[in-house]
PDB file as gemmi writes it, atoms N, CA and C in Angstrom:
CRYST1    1.000    1.000    1.000  90.00  90.00  90.00 P 1                      
ATOM      1  N   MET A   1      31.074 -71.011 -32.698  1.00  0.00           N  
ATOM      2  CA  MET A   1      32.362 -70.042 -33.637  1.00  0.00           C  
ATOM      3  C   MET A   1      32.129 -68.913 -33.198  1.00  0.00           C  
ATOM      4  N   PRO A   2      33.336 -68.557 -33.083  1.00  0.00           N  
ATOM      5  CA  PRO A   2      33.947 -66.976 -32.532  1.00  0.00           C  
ATOM      6  C   PRO A   2      33.380 -66.242 -33.512  1.00  0.00           C  
ATOM      7  N   GLY A   3      32.678 -64.816 -32.718  1.00  0.00           N  
ATOM      8  CA  GLY A   3      32.045 -64.036 -33.121  1.00  0.00           C  
ATOM      9  C   GLY A   3      30.143 -63.976 -33.910  1.00  0.00           C  
ATOM     10  N   LYS A   4      30.036 -65.589 -33.888  1.00  0.00           N  
ATOM     11  CA  LYS A   4      28.475 -65.861 -33.671  1.00  0.00           C  
ATOM     12  C   LYS A   4      27.633 -65.362 -32.779  1.00  0.00           C  
ATOM     13  N   GLN A   5      26.855 -64.104 -32.929  1.00  0.00           N  
ATOM     14  CA  GLN A   5      25.560 -63.895 -31.902  1.00  0.00           C  
ATOM     15  C   GLN A   5      24.419 -64.864 -31.964  1.00  0.00           C  
ATOM     16  N   SER A   6      23.754 -64.972 -31.338  1.00  0.00           N  
ATOM     17  CA  SER A   6      22.551 -65.772 -31.021  1.00  0.00           C  
ATOM     18  C   SER A   6      21.444 -64.332 -31.756  1.00  0.00           C  
ATOM     19  N   LEU A   7      19.970 -65.132 -31.968  1.00  0.00           N  
ATOM     20  CA  LEU A   7      19.235 -64.118 -32.211  1.00  0.00           C  
ATOM     21  C   LEU A   7      18.429 -63.493 -30.585  1.00  0.00           C  
ATOM     22  N   THR A   8      17.845 -62.792 -30.708  1.00  0.00           N  
ATOM     23  CA  THR A   8      16.970 -62.559 -29.464  1.00  0.00           C  
ATOM     24  C   THR A   8      15.413 -63.022 -29.706  1.00  0.00           C  
ATOM     25  N   THR A   9      14.482 -63.278 -28.739  1.00  0.00           N  
ATOM     26  CA  THR A   9      13.622 -63.846 -28.597  1.00  0.00           C  
ATOM     27  C   THR A   9      12.590 -63.359 -29.611  1.00  0.00           C  
ATOM     28  N   ALA A  10      12.805 -62.017 -29.987  1.00  0.00           N  
ATOM     29  CA  ALA A  10      11.846 -60.954 -30.707  1.00  0.00           C  
ATOM     30  C   ALA A  10      12.286 -61.130 -31.893  1.00  0.00           C  
ATOM     31  N   GLU A  11      13.931 -61.300 -31.796  1.00  0.00           N  
ATOM     32  CA  GLU A  11      13.934 -61.532 -33.653  1.00  0.00           C  
ATOM     33  C   GLU A  11      13.818 -62.549 -34.132  1.00  0.00           C  
ATOM     34  N   ARG A  12      14.032 -63.965 -32.989  1.00  0.00           N  
ATOM     35  CA  ARG A  12      12.730 -65.647 -33.655  1.00  0.00           C  
ATOM     36  C   ARG A  12      11.742 -65.335 -34.166  1.00  0.00           C  
ATOM     37  N   GLU A  13      10.985 -64.462 -33.622  1.00  0.00           N  
ATOM     38  CA  GLU A  13       9.335 -64.584 -33.260  1.00  0.00           C  
ATOM     39  C   GLU A  13       9.170 -63.798 -35.152  1.00  0.00           C  
ATOM     40  N   ARG A  14      10.211 -62.603 -35.145  1.00  0.00           N  
ATOM     41  CA  ARG A  14       9.921 -62.076 -35.922  1.00  0.00           C  
ATOM     42  C   ARG A  14      10.544 -62.844 -37.712  1.00  0.00           C  
ATOM     43  N   LEU A  15      11.447 -63.717 -37.235  1.00  0.00           N  
ATOM     44  CA  LEU A  15      11.775 -63.988 -38.141  1.00  0.00           C  
ATOM     45  C   LEU A  15      10.786 -65.697 -38.950  1.00  0.00           C  
ATOM     46  N   GLY A  16      10.258 -66.358 -37.926  1.00  0.00           N  
ATOM     47  CA  GLY A  16       9.274 -67.018 -38.289  1.00  0.00           C  
ATOM     48  C   GLY A  16       8.281 -66.078 -38.678  1.00  0.00           C  
ATOM     49  N   ARG A  17       7.796 -65.250 -38.562  1.00  0.00           N  
ATOM     50  CA  ARG A  17       6.496 -64.434 -39.185  1.00  0.00           C  
ATOM     51  C   ARG A  17       6.935 -64.112 -40.653  1.00  0.00           C  
ATOM     52  N   LEU A  18       8.145 -63.873 -40.524  1.00  0.00           N  
ATOM     53  CA  LEU A  18       8.614 -63.339 -42.027  1.00  0.00           C  
ATOM     54  C   LEU A  18       8.960 -65.144 -43.055  1.00  0.00           C  
ATOM     55  N   ARG A  19       8.851 -65.553 -42.488  1.00  0.00           N  
ATOM     56  CA  ARG A  19       9.326 -67.153 -43.697  1.00  0.00           C  
ATOM     57  C   ARG A  19       8.056 -67.857 -43.654  1.00  0.00           C  
ATOM     58  N   ARG A  20       6.076 -67.776 -42.474  1.00  0.00           N  
ATOM     59  CA  ARG A  20       5.724 -67.553 -42.750  1.00  0.00           C  
ATOM     60  C   ARG A  20       4.212 -67.250 -44.212  1.00  0.00           C  
ATOM     61  N   GLU A  21       4.520 -65.752 -43.780  1.00  0.00           N  
ATOM     62  CA  GLU A  21       4.662 -64.827 -45.370  1.00  0.00           C  
ATOM     63  C   GLU A  21       5.379 -64.736 -46.408  1.00  0.00           C  
ATOM     64  N   LEU A  22       6.412 -65.123 -46.506  1.00  0.00           N  
ATOM     65  CA  LEU A  22       7.102 -65.383 -47.594  1.00  0.00           C  
ATOM     66  C   LEU A  22       6.517 -67.022 -48.106  1.00  0.00           C  
ATOM     67  N   ARG A  23       5.785 -68.068 -47.315  1.00  0.00           N  
ATOM     68  CA  ARG A  23       5.244 -68.977 -47.689  1.00  0.00           C  
ATOM     69  C   ARG A  23       4.267 -68.542 -48.137  1.00  0.00           C  
ATOM     70  N   GLN A  24       3.441 -67.919 -48.139  1.00  0.00           N  
ATOM     71  CA  GLN A  24       2.256 -67.438 -48.022  1.00  0.00           C  
ATOM     72  C   GLN A  24       2.227 -66.844 -49.358  1.00  0.00           C  
ATOM     73  N   VAL A  25       3.318 -66.140 -49.824  1.00  0.00           N  
ATOM     74  CA  VAL A  25       3.703 -65.398 -50.660  1.00  0.00           C  
ATOM     75  C   VAL A  25       3.858 -67.001 -52.383  1.00  0.00           C  
ATOM     76  N   GLU A  26       4.697 -67.163 -51.728  1.00  0.00           N  
ATOM     77  CA  GLU A  26       4.936 -68.264 -53.050  1.00  0.00           C  
ATOM     78  C   GLU A  26       3.563 -68.734 -53.360  1.00  0.00           C  
ATOM     79  N   GLN A  27       2.630 -69.024 -52.191  1.00  0.00           N  
ATOM     80  CA  GLN A  27       1.703 -69.954 -52.685  1.00  0.00           C  
ATOM     81  C   GLN A  27       0.887 -69.008 -53.677  1.00  0.00           C  
ATOM     82  N   GLU A  28       0.618 -67.804 -53.086  1.00  0.00           N  
ATOM     83  CA  GLU A  28      -0.067 -67.140 -54.266  1.00  0.00           C  
ATOM     84  C   GLU A  28       0.204 -66.423 -55.831  1.00  0.00           C  
ATOM     85  N   ARG A  29       1.283 -66.448 -55.692  1.00  0.00           N  
ATOM     86  CA  ARG A  29       2.459 -66.477 -57.175  1.00  0.00           C  
ATOM     87  C   ARG A  29       2.454 -67.940 -57.709  1.00  0.00           C  
ATOM     88  N   ASP A  30       2.581 -68.947 -57.121  1.00  0.00           N  
ATOM     89  CA  ASP A  30       2.724 -70.185 -57.827  1.00  0.00           C  
ATOM     90  C   ASP A  30       0.900 -70.402 -58.405  1.00  0.00           C  
ATOM     91  N   MET A  31      -0.220 -70.206 -57.208  1.00  0.00           N  
ATOM     92  CA  MET A  31      -1.409 -70.823 -58.128  1.00  0.00           C  
ATOM     93  C   MET A  31      -1.502 -70.317 -59.021  1.00  0.00           C  
ATOM     94  N   PRO A  32      -2.070 -68.814 -60.033  1.00  0.00           N  
ATOM     95  CA  PRO A  32      -2.080 -69.121 -61.237  1.00  0.00           C  
ATOM     96  C   PRO A  32      -1.408 -70.072 -62.665  1.00  0.00           C  
ATOM     97  N   VAL A  33      -0.316 -70.245 -61.829  1.00  0.00           N  
ATOM     98  CA  VAL A  33       1.035 -71.629 -62.954  1.00  0.00           C  
ATOM     99  C   VAL A  33       0.261 -72.974 -62.742  1.00  0.00           C  
ATOM    100  N   LYS A  34      -0.115 -72.996 -61.454  1.00  0.00           N  
ATOM    101  CA  LYS A  34      -0.919 -75.029 -61.177  1.00  0.00           C  
ATOM    102  C   LYS A  34      -2.238 -74.263 -61.727  1.00  0.00           C  
ATOM    103  N   ALA A  35      -2.958 -73.584 -61.597  1.00  0.00           N  
ATOM    104  CA  ALA A  35      -3.947 -74.067 -61.545  1.00  0.00           C  
ATOM    105  C   ALA A  35      -4.691 -73.944 -63.455  1.00  0.00           C  
ATOM    106  N   GLY A  36      -2.859 -73.275 -64.415  1.00  0.00           N  
ATOM    107  CA  GLY A  36      -3.660 -73.584 -65.901  1.00  0.00           C  
ATOM    108  C   GLY A  36      -2.533 -74.795 -66.105  1.00  0.00           C  
ATOM    109  N   ALA A  37      -1.729 -74.874 -65.045  1.00  0.00           N  
ATOM    110  CA  ALA A  37      -1.318 -76.828 -66.138  1.00  0.00           C  
ATOM    111  C   ALA A  37      -2.663 -77.464 -65.690  1.00  0.00           C  
ATOM    112  N   TRP A  38      -3.357 -77.411 -64.252  1.00  0.00           N  
ATOM    113  CA  TRP A  38      -4.673 -78.122 -64.135  1.00  0.00           C  
ATOM    114  C   TRP A  38      -5.839 -78.359 -65.641  1.00  0.00           C  
ATOM    115  N   PHE A  39      -5.931 -77.191 -65.540  1.00  0.00           N  
ATOM    116  CA  PHE A  39      -6.931 -76.712 -66.955  1.00  0.00           C  
ATOM    117  C   PHE A  39      -6.218 -77.464 -67.777  1.00  0.00           C  
ATOM    118  N   ALA A  40      -5.219 -76.983 -68.388  1.00  0.00           N  
ATOM    119  CA  ALA A  40      -4.762 -77.505 -69.293  1.00  0.00           C  
ATOM    120  C   ALA A  40      -4.531 -79.107 -69.844  1.00  0.00           C  
ATOM    121  N   ALA A  41      -4.490 -79.987 -68.377  1.00  0.00           N  
ATOM    122  CA  ALA A  41      -4.375 -81.399 -68.388  1.00  0.00           C  
ATOM    123  C   ALA A  41      -5.846 -81.961 -68.552  1.00  0.00           C  
ATOM    124  N   GLY A  42      -6.570 -81.136 -68.752  1.00  0.00           N  
ATOM    125  CA  GLY A  42      -8.013 -81.603 -69.209  1.00  0.00           C  
ATOM    126  C   GLY A  42      -9.126 -81.705 -68.163  1.00  0.00           C  
ATOM    127  N   HIS A  43      -8.286 -81.545 -66.653  1.00  0.00           N  
ATOM    128  CA  HIS A  43      -9.853 -81.331 -65.617  1.00  0.00           C  
ATOM    129  C   HIS A  43     -10.385 -81.138 -65.407  1.00  0.00           C  
ATOM    130  N   ASP A  44     -10.876 -79.972 -66.495  1.00  0.00           N  
ATOM    131  CA  ASP A  44     -11.778 -78.825 -66.506  1.00  0.00           C  
ATOM    132  C   ASP A  44     -13.696 -79.509 -66.495  1.00  0.00           C  
ATOM    133  N   LYS A  45     -13.868 -80.006 -65.511  1.00  0.00           N  
ATOM    134  CA  LYS A  45     -15.398 -80.931 -65.642  1.00  0.00           C  
ATOM    135  C   LYS A  45     -16.308 -79.768 -65.930  1.00  0.00           C  
ATOM    136  N   THR A  46     -16.372 -78.314 -66.182  1.00  0.00           N  
ATOM    137  CA  THR A  46     -17.725 -77.714 -66.720  1.00  0.00           C  
ATOM    138  C   THR A  46     -17.921 -77.651 -67.657  1.00  0.00           C  
ATOM    139  N   SER A  47     -17.341 -78.225 -68.874  1.00  0.00           N  
ATOM    140  CA  SER A  47     -17.758 -78.980 -69.920  1.00  0.00           C  
ATOM    141  C   SER A  47     -18.149 -80.112 -70.238  1.00  0.00           C  
ATOM    142  N   THR A  48     -19.298 -80.503 -71.416  1.00  0.00           N  
ATOM    143  CA  THR A  48     -18.923 -81.882 -71.288  1.00  0.00           C  
ATOM    144  C   THR A  48     -18.789 -82.294 -72.876  1.00  0.00           C  
ATOM    145  N   PRO A  49     -18.577 -82.950 -73.572  1.00  0.00           N  
ATOM    146  CA  PRO A  49     -18.033 -83.651 -74.615  1.00  0.00           C  
ATOM    147  C   PRO A  49     -19.273 -83.205 -75.663  1.00  0.00           C  
ATOM    148  N   SER A  50     -20.441 -83.074 -75.575  1.00  0.00           N  
ATOM    149  CA  SER A  50     -21.182 -82.675 -76.345  1.00  0.00           C  
ATOM    150  C   SER A  50     -21.220 -80.980 -76.214  1.00  0.00           C  
ATOM    151  N   ALA A  51     -21.024 -80.569 -75.902  1.00  0.00           N  
ATOM    152  CA  ALA A  51     -21.198 -78.792 -75.578  1.00  0.00           C  
ATOM    153  C   ALA A  51     -19.622 -78.789 -76.534  1.00  0.00           C  
ATOM    154  N   ASN A  52     -18.673 -79.496 -76.733  1.00  0.00           N  
ATOM    155  CA  ASN A  52     -17.798 -79.414 -77.449  1.00  0.00           C  
ATOM    156  C   ASN A  52     -18.198 -78.975 -79.590  1.00  0.00           C  
ATOM    157  N   TRP A  53     -19.255 -78.704 -79.573  1.00  0.00           N  
ATOM    158  CA  TRP A  53     -19.602 -79.135 -81.414  1.00  0.00           C  
ATOM    159  C   TRP A  53     -19.795 -77.367 -81.595  1.00  0.00           C  
TER     160      TRP A  53                                                      
END                                                                             
């Protein structure tokens, strides 16, 4: 493509680091939602049926 420049090695490394950081932040952001859904589905094994009276 005319006018398209390729990334330098340093830019590629930085892009890779930023992508990894983004994945980590997205996982951390989604964790409370996933945990809430898991507990709402009844997977909480800390209580027993007899403890609910």
